[in-house]
C-alpha distance (Angstrom), angle and dihedral (degrees) to the residues before:
residue distance angle dihedral
X1 . . .
X2 3.78 . .
X3 3.73 121.6 .
X4 3.72 92.6 -83.5
X5 3.75 111.3 13.2
X6 3.83 140.3 69.8
X7 3.78 132.0 -146.2
X8 3.79 119.2 -120.5
X9 3.77 88.7 -105.1
X10 3.82 93.0 53.3
X11 3.79 91.5 47.3
X12 3.79 91.3 50.5
X13 3.80 90.0 49.7
X14 3.80 89.1 53.0
X15 3.81 91.2 50.2
X16 3.78 90.5 55.0
X17 3.80 94.9 45.5
X18 3.77 99.5 85.6
X19 3.81 93.6 177.4
X20 3.76 95.0 53.4
X21 3.82 118.3 117.2
X22 3.82 89.8 -155.7
X23 3.85 95.0 70.7
X24 3.77 135.1 63.4
X25 3.82 121.8 -179.5
X26 3.84 129.1 -154.3
X27 3.77 124.3 179.5
X28 3.78 92.0 -150.5
X29 3.83 140.1 -14.9
X30 3.80 95.7 -102.8
X31 3.83 135.3 100.1
X32 3.79 111.9 11.4
X33 3.78 94.3 -17.5
X34 3.89 95.1 100.6
X35 3.81 90.5 52.8
X36 3.84 95.9 44.8
X37 3.80 90.3 39.5
X38 3.76 92.0 57.2
X39 3.80 91.3 45.9
X40 3.85 86.8 55.4
X41 3.84 91.9 50.0
X42 3.79 89.2 51.4
X43 3.83 90.7 49.7
X44 3.80 92.4 47.4
X45 3.87 89.2 51.3
X46 3.83 90.2 51.4
X47 3.88 92.6 49.9
X48 3.77 93.0 -168.1
X49 3.90 92.0 177.8
X50 3.90 86.0 56.4
X51 3.81 95.0 -128.1
X52 3.83 90.2 154.4
X53 3.75 86.3 -148.2
X54 3.83 130.0 108.9
X55 3.83 117.5 -97.6
X56 3.78 119.5 -135.8
X57 3.82 130.9 -138.2
X58 3.81 109.1 -160.3
X59 3.77 116.6 -157.7
X60 3.77 111.4 -167.1
X61 3.80 98.2 35.9
X62 3.84 129.4 107.3
X63 3.76 122.5 -129.8
X64 3.80 89.8 -94.4
X65 3.79 92.1 54.0
X66 3.84 96.1 -105.3
X67 3.84 115.8 133.9
X68 3.79 114.4 -99.2
X69 3.79 93.8 -152.5
X70 3.75 91.9 -118.4
X71 3.85 114.9 170.2
X72 3.83 105.6 -119.5
X73 3.80 106.5 -146.4
X74 3.85 129.9 -175.2
X75 3.80 86.3 -115.7
X76 3.84 90.7 58.0
X77 3.79 92.2 48.9
X78 3.79 90.5 49.8
X79 3.85 90.2 48.9
X80 3.81 89.1 52.4
X81 3.83 92.0 46.9
X82 3.86 87.8 55.0
X83 3.79 88.7 67.7
X84 3.82 85.9 82.0
X85 3.78 96.7 51.6
X86 3.79 108.9 29.0
X87 3.85 90.4 92.0
X88 3.77 96.2 -123.6
X89 3.77 96.6 107.1
X90 3.78 112.7 56.7
X91 3.01 129.3 -129.6
X92 3.75 89.8 25.1
X93 3.80 109.0 -102.7
X94 3.83 125.5 -123.2
X95 3.74 107.0 -117.7
X96 3.85 141.1 162.9
X97 3.86 119.0 -152.3
X98 3.78 117.0 -158.0
X99 3.80 140.8 168.1
X100 3.87 106.1 -132.1
X101 3.79 133.4 177.5
X102 3.82 105.9 -130.2
X103 3.83 128.5 170.9
X104 3.86 86.7 -2.3
X105 3.84 97.0 -55.5
X106 3.78 139.5 84.0
X107 3.79 121.8 -96.6
X108 3.77 136.9 169.7
X109 3.74 113.8 -125.8
X110 3.79 127.1 -164.5
X111 3.86 110.2 -161.7
X112 3.81 110.9 -159.9
X113 3.79 122.4 -159.1
X114 3.83 116.8 -144.9
X115 3.81 108.5 -106.5
X116 3.80 119.9 -105.1
X117 3.77 90.2 -138.1
X118 3.81 115.5 27.7
X119 3.00 146.9 -147.2
X120 3.75 99.1 85.0
X121 3.81 117.1 -173.7
X122 3.83 133.5 -150.8
X123 3.79 113.4 -157.8
X124 3.84 89.0 -20.1
X125 3.89 96.1 -50.0
X126 3.82 127.9 104.4
X127 3.81 107.6 -132.3
X128 3.80 121.0 -160.8
X129 3.85 138.8 177.4
X130 3.74 129.0 -139.4
X131 3.80 108.3 178.1
X132 3.74 111.6 -39.6
X133 3.86 91.9 -28.3
X134 3.82 121.3 99.4
X135 3.76 122.2 -161.2
X136 3.83 147.5 144.7
X137 3.82 117.3 -77.9
X138 3.69 120.7 -103.7
X139 3.84 122.3 -139.3
X140 3.79 88.4 -95.6
X141 3.83 91.3 50.8
X142 3.75 89.4 51.4
X143 3.78 91.4 52.0
X144 3.76 89.3 53.2
X145 3.82 92.0 50.1
X146 3.79 91.4 47.6
X147 3.73 91.3 52.1
X148 3.78 94.0 49.3
X149 3.77 91.4 65.1
X150 3.87 93.5 57.0
X151 3.80 91.0 70.7
X152 3.73 99.0 49.0
X153 3.80 133.6 77.4
X154 3.75 102.4 -88.0
X155 3.77 126.5 -144.0
X156 3.84 113.4 -111.8
X157 3.76 94.3 -106.9
X158 3.80 94.3 62.5
X159 3.71 98.5 39.0
X160 3.86 113.6 118.5
X161 3.80 124.1 -101.6
X162 3.80 102.3 -141.8
X163 3.77 94.6 -166.2
X164 3.88 90.7 64.1
X165 3.77 134.4 71.7
X166 3.82 136.9 -174.6
X167 3.83 90.8 -74.3
X168 3.79 87.4 65.6
X169 3.85 89.0 67.4
X170 3.86 126.6 76.7
X171 3.82 102.4 -125.3
X172 3.78 93.5 -172.8
X173 3.75 93.3 53.8
X174 3.86 91.3 47.2
X175 3.79 95.0 49.6
X176 3.76 99.7 38.8
X177 3.79 105.5 30.8
X178 3.82 107.6 23.9
X179 3.82 110.6 28.3
X180 3.83 97.6 53.6
X181 3.87 90.1 58.4
X182 3.83 95.1 42.1
X183 3.80 98.6 58.4
X184 3.78 135.5 34.4
X185 3.80 112.9 -102.7
X186 3.85 95.9 -114.2
X187 3.82 88.2 54.3
X188 3.78 92.1 54.8
X189 3.78 92.7 44.8
X190 3.80 97.6 43.5
X191 3.78 100.9 69.3
X192 3.74 143.6 32.6
X193 3.82 99.9 -124.9
X194 3.82 114.1 167.5
X195 3.83 123.0 -118.5
X196 3.83 89.1 -103.1
X197 3.80 92.5 50.4
X198 3.76 91.2 51.5
X199 3.80 91.7 48.2
X200 3.77 89.5 50.1
X201 3.83 92.6 49.8
X202 3.84 88.0 54.8
X203 3.88 91.7 45.0
X204 3.81 92.6 -118.7
X205 3.83 89.7 126.3
X206 3.81 132.5 26.0
X207 3.82 94.7 -109.3
X208 3.79 141.4 -39.8
X209 3.77 89.4 -95.1
X210 3.80 93.2 46.5
X211 3.81 104.0 33.4
X212 3.82 95.7 -177.1
X213 3.82 108.1 146.5
X214 3.80 117.5 -111.1
X215 3.79 126.1 -136.5
X216 3.84 85.6 -102.1
X217 3.80 91.4 53.0
X218 3.77 93.3 52.0
X219 3.86 92.2 45.7
X220 3.76 95.1 48.2
X221 3.83 107.2 32.5
X222 3.80 103.5 6.9
X223 3.75 119.6 135.1
X224 3.82 92.6 -140.0
X225 3.81 110.5 7.3
X226 3.68 97.1 174.0
X227 3.87 92.5 59.8
X228 3.78 87.2 68.2
X229 3.80 104.3 25.9
X230 3.85 104.6 38.5
X231 3.79 95.8 -168.4
X232 3.73 95.2 52.0
X233 3.77 98.9 109.2
X234 3.85 140.7 79.0
X235 3.75 121.9 -117.3
X236 3.81 111.3 -147.5
X237 3.82 123.3 -166.6
X238 3.83 128.1 175.8
X239 3.78 107.4 -162.4
X240 3.82 119.2 -166.0
X241 3.88 95.8 -139.8
X242 3.78 140.6 22.4
X243 3.79 99.8 -83.3
X244 3.78 134.7 66.7
X245 3.81 88.5 -121.4
X246 3.82 91.1 61.7
X247 3.84 119.5 100.3
X248 3.84 119.7 -74.2
X249 3.81 112.4 -132.4
X250 3.78 98.4 176.4
X251 3.74 133.3 22.5
X252 3.81 133.8 168.4
X253 3.78 138.5 161.1
X254 3.77 102.4 -142.6
X255 3.75 116.1 -156.3
X256 3.81 140.5 157.5
X257 3.78 129.3 90.2
X258 3.78 120.0 -23.6
X259 3.77 91.1 -97.7
X260 3.81 93.8 48.3
X261 3.81 93.6 47.5
X262 3.74 94.6 50.8
X263 3.83 93.9 45.6
X264 3.81 90.2 52.3
X265 3.79 93.0 44.8
X266 3.81 91.5 50.4
X267 3.83 88.6 52.5
X268 3.76 87.3 54.5
X269 3.84 93.3 48.4
X270 3.79 91.1 50.8
X271 3.80 93.9 47.5
X272 3.78 94.8 52.0
X273 3.78 98.1 41.0
X274 3.79 114.1 99.9
X275 3.77 128.7 -144.5
X276 3.83 113.8 -148.5
X277 3.78 114.2 -148.5
X278 3.85 117.2 -155.7
X279 3.81 115.5 -166.6
X280 3.80 99.0 159.2
X281 3.85 107.6 53.4
X282 3.78 97.0 65.0
X283 3.73 140.2 13.0
X284 3.82 90.4 -102.7
X285 3.77 124.5 59.0
X286 3.86 112.8 -108.8
X287 3.77 128.7 -160.8
X288 3.78 126.2 -156.7
X289 3.77 127.3 -178.6
X290 3.85 123.7 -142.6
X291 3.88 92.1 -130.1
X292 3.81 129.2 11.2
X293 3.71 105.6 -118.5
X294 3.80 93.3 -145.4
X295 3.83 89.2 61.7
X296 3.80 93.0 48.3
X297 3.81 90.5 48.3
X298 3.83 92.0 53.5
X299 3.81 93.8 47.2
X300 3.81 96.1 46.9
X301 3.79 94.0 44.5
X302 3.82 88.4 49.5
X303 3.83 89.6 51.9
X304 3.79 92.8 50.7
X305 3.81 92.7 45.6
X306 3.81 101.2 43.6
X307 3.83 101.0 36.0
X308 3.81 120.4 105.7
X309 3.81 117.3 -106.8
X310 3.81 91.7 -178.5
X311 3.83 122.8 97.8
X312 3.78 96.8 -5.8
X313 3.76 139.5 90.9
X314 3.81 92.5 -163.0
X315 3.84 119.0 121.3
X316 3.74 128.3 -147.4
X317 3.85 103.8 -89.6
X318 3.78 125.4 -149.4
X319 3.79 115.4 -172.2
X320 3.81 115.1 -173.5
X321 3.80 112.0 -160.3
X322 3.79 126.3 179.5
X323 3.81 91.3 -102.3
X324 3.85 104.0 29.3
X325 3.77 148.6 8.7
X326 3.83 120.2 -125.4
X327 3.79 121.9 -161.5
X328 3.75 117.2 -169.2
X329 3.84 121.3 -171.3
X330 3.82 124.7 -174.4
X331 3.76 115.3 -119.7
X332 3.77 125.6 50.5
X333 3.86 126.5 -126.4
X334 3.81 117.3 -37.3
X335 3.78 134.0 -149.3
X336 3.80 114.7 -32.3
X337 3.83 90.4 5.1
X338 3.82 112.8 88.7
X339 3.78 135.0 176.0
X340 3.82 87.6 -99.5
X341 3.76 99.1 52.6
X342 3.83 99.7 31.4
X343 3.80 112.8 138.9
X344 3.83 96.5 12.3
X345 3.79 114.7 135.5
X346 3.76 115.3 -96.5
X347 3.83 95.3 16.7
X348 3.79 108.7 113.7
X349 3.77 142.1 139.4
X350 3.82 136.9 169.9
X351 3.77 126.5 -121.1
X352 3.85 87.8 173.4
X353 3.82 103.0 34.2
X354 3.75 94.0 165.2
X355 3.66 95.7 45.2
X356 3.77 87.4 53.8
X357 3.79 87.6 53.1
X358 3.88 90.8 52.5
X359 3.83 91.4 48.4
X360 3.81 88.7 51.1
X361 3.83 89.4 52.6
X362 3.85 89.7 52.0
X363 3.77 91.6 50.0
X364 3.81 92.0 -116.0
X365 3.82 89.2 121.5
X366 3.81 121.4 37.7
X367 3.79 98.3 -179.9
X368 3.80 134.6 4.1
X369 3.74 126.1 -114.2
X370 3.80 99.0 14.9
X371 3.88 103.0 85.1
X372 3.83 96.0 100.9
X373 3.81 92.1 44.9
X374 3.83 92.1 50.7
X375 3.80 90.6 48.4
X376 3.82 92.7 48.3
X377 3.83 89.7 51.9
X378 3.85 94.1 48.9
X379 3.80 91.6 47.5
X380 3.78 92.1 49.6
X381 3.82 91.7 48.4
X382 3.80 89.0 51.6
X383 3.75 96.4 48.3
X384 3.80 97.7 -109.0
X385 3.76 119.0 134.9
X386 3.81 122.0 -104.5
X387 3.76 119.1 -77.3
X388 3.84 114.7 -89.6
X389 3.75 117.9 -144.3
X390 3.83 127.5 -163.6
X391 3.77 106.5 -172.0
X392 3.79 126.4 -171.8
X393 3.82 131.8 166.7
X394 3.80 90.2 -95.8
X395 3.78 106.9 32.2
X396 3.79 144.3 26.0
X397 3.78 117.1 -146.4
X398 3.84 116.8 -165.3
X399 3.83 119.0 -168.4
X400 3.78 122.3 -165.0
X401 3.88 115.8 -171.5
X402 3.78 120.5 -140.7
X403 3.82 117.1 -107.4
X404 3.81 109.7 -94.8
């Protein structure tokens, strides 16, 4: 078996092992199957028993492992692939969706890699499996999941910042603005977890026993993020012309937490955008905006989410000229995204997976992997040209032309 695949023989053995906590079977993808299937994916990602092996969701198999003769269509496979990007499971799980012939019939299989940094949540609840039973994690289960991630290679966004301590985090913001949206109400009300335990469950600190803030904690609820992560700000310039040598009429270095930065930037975008009123071309007055704000929101949030915060002091830069807007983010393509396939629908990867999770909690991202597509659609509807990208190994430049 490779790191994230199974042979047909191994899959058939999982189908027959009715006590295994690495397999879930669904006859079809109707009724309550999508809900329970996603709970299973969340549980496989958490890997509470510590198998260090992928779990498998079989669609097209009866409870006893026998094929249900379900027709496996491309649409079904795409629907299953959306489990990764629909924003309900956070952080987004690593999955492979395949059509396989098992026991003489077609099945859809969703192979789920154990998460590098559990716990993983589905709709604010941490699902686990012990044997064939699936359930919601207890406080003790959460502690085990939190401890598992200490001993693994951690992504940059949840590495500790040793120069910080709990006083570097804004407790009021965490408890009143973040936590209620990160967990379901009954989960918050059902237990007496401490402040440190709740921070650890959200990856804002290393653990309850070692409450050193992480990069994520400082970016999302830090009191002064830029003191510790120098590039964590947005440079905004409004230039009255089409060249950098033209006069600057507005300039600001926007810093703060991710939420504060994006709110302030969006105020800037709205203030500088112009609405053109036409009362002569038709009998009815028409209004057109230079740039659709929905497109600018998607592009700027993408820049903040996908940029690199590691090994650079460079901010995200937004230069607003009279004929275009340029958005420059440090860090080139990451993972599955390359210079060649950058911007193509369906191609996405996450340098800052846990920051993406936090932005989803705050409602700054509704769904993963569709930001550029939404922006392109809004720009086309408004009469702007398509987005132009200039991608290098170290930066991504995004150019949006003004509506003519």
